[in-house]
C-alpha positions in Angstrom: -1.7 -1.3 -20.6 -3.7 -4.4 -19.9 -4.6 -5.5 -16.3 -1.6 -7.9 -16.1 0.7 -5.0 -17.0 -0.9 -2.8 -14.4 -0.6 -5.6 -11.8 3.2 -6.0 -12.6 3.7 -2.2 -12.6 2.2 -1.8 -9.2 3.0 -5.2 -7.7 -0.7 -5.7 -7.1 -2.6 -9.0 -7.5 -5.2 -9.1 -10.3 -8.0 -9.9 -7.9 -7.1 -6.9 -5.8 -7.3 -4.6 -8.8 -10.7 -6.0 -9.7 -11.8 -5.6 -6.1 -10.8 -2.0 -6.1 -12.7 -1.5 -9.4 -15.8 -3.1 -7.9 -15.5 -0.9 -4.8 -15.2 2.2 -7.0 -11.7 3.1 -5.9 -10.3 2.7 -9.3 -12.0 4.6 -12.2 -13.4 2.5 -15.0 -10.8 1.5 -17.6 -11.4 2.0 -21.3 -12.0 -1.1 -23.4 -10.3 -2.3 -26.6 -12.3 -3.6 -29.5 -11.7 -7.1 -28.1 -13.3 -5.9 -24.8 -10.0 -5.9 -22.8 -9.6 -3.3 -20.2 -7.0 -0.7 -21.0 -5.3 1.2 -18.1 -3.2 4.3 -18.2 -0.7 6.2 -16.0 -3.6 7.7 -14.0 -4.5 4.1 -13.0 -1.0 3.4 -12.0 -0.8 6.5 -9.9 -4.2 6.0 -8.2 -3.5 2.3 -7.5 -0.1 3.2 -6.0 -1.8 5.8 -3.8 -4.4 3.2 -2.7 -1.8 0.6 -2.0 0.2 3.1 0.1 -2.9 3.9 2.1 -3.5 0.2 2.7 0.1 -0.3 4.0 -0.9 2.3 6.6 -3.9 0.1 7.5 -6.4 2.6 6.2 -10.0 1.3 5.6 -11.6 1.6 2.3 -13.9 4.5 3.5 -10.8 6.4 4.7 -9.2 5.9 1.3 -12.3 7.0 -0.5 -12.4 10.2 1.5 -8.7 10.9 0.7 -9.3 10.2 -3.0 -12.1 12.8 -2.9 -9.7 15.4 -1.5 -7.1 14.4 -4.2 -9.7 15.1 -6.8 -10.4 18.6 -5.3 -6.9 20.0 -4.8 -8.2 23.5 -4.1 -10.2 22.4 -1.0 -9.0 23.0 2.5 -7.2 20.0 3.9 -8.5 20.3 7.5 -10.7 17.2 7.0 -7.7 15.3 5.8 -5.9 16.2 9.0 -8.9 15.1 11.0 -9.1 11.8 9.1 -5.5 11.1 9.8 -5.9 12.0 13.5 -8.8 9.7 13.8 -6.8 6.9 12.1 -3.9 7.5 14.5 -6.4 7.0 17.3 -7.6 3.8 15.8 -4.0 2.6 15.5 -3.3 3.5 19.1 -6.4 1.6 20.3 -5.4 -1.4 18.3 -1.9 -1.3 19.9 -3.5 -1.2 23.3 -5.7 -4.2 22.4 -2.6 -6.1 21.0 -0.7 -5.4 24.2 -3.6 -6.8 26.3 -3.7 -9.8 24.0 0.1 -10.3 24.4 -0.4 -10.2 28.2 -3.2 -12.8 28.0 -1.0 -15.1 25.8 1.9 -14.8 28.2 -0.3 -15.7 31.2 -1.6 -18.6 29.2 1.9 -19.7 28.2 2.9 -19.8 31.9 0.3 -22.5 32.4 2.6 -25.0 30.8 6.3 -24.7 31.5 7.4 -28.1 30.3 6.3 -30.7 27.8 3.6 -33.0 29.2 1.0 -35.3 27.8 -1.6 -33.2 26.0 -4.2 -34.3 28.7 -2.1 -32.5 31.3 -1.2 -29.4 29.2 -2.0 -26.3 31.1 -2.4 -24.2 27.9 -5.1 -26.6 26.6 -6.8 -26.6 30.0 -6.6 -22.8 30.1 -8.1 -22.5 26.7 -10.9 -24.8 27.7 -11.6 -23.1 31.0 -12.5 -19.9 32.8 -9.5 -17.8 31.7 -10.7 -17.3 28.1 -14.4 -17.0 29.1 -13.6 -14.2 31.6 -12.0 -12.1 28.9 -14.1 -9.0 28.1 -15.2 -8.6 24.5 -13.3 -5.9 22.5 -14.9 -2.5 22.5 -16.7 -1.6 19.3 -14.9 0.9 17.1 -15.5 2.6 13.8 -12.4 1.2 12.2 -13.0 -2.5 11.8 -9.8 -4.5 11.4 -9.8 -7.0 8.6 -12.5 -5.4 6.5 -10.2 -4.0 3.9 
């Protein structure tokens, strides 16, 4: 199948497929005499796996590691368990960060309980003032949100 057919079969945008190819997550496709890429069922299965991992917010490095284990089915899966445990920890940390963000937003929202002129808006004043500046920066983490 051509790339458009692979995209339809997996509900994946063409640019995403090309990105996964550039990143080495999808194996090289064969070429026709006209230099079109030709994909097979193994590409569909691999892309489906990658997309499922992405719905679980896994980073590309995590997916690469899982793909290496898929390629070596006789290996012990202890490292897969460890990878998933680490990912669960990243998700838990992100949840804590999102709860703190929600709390900050609610405090900010309380600064303006009724519609006023924008010059008197407590939210705009809060965003311009000390409240945001006092917020501590997020802790560094191995799993960087938005990089995949």
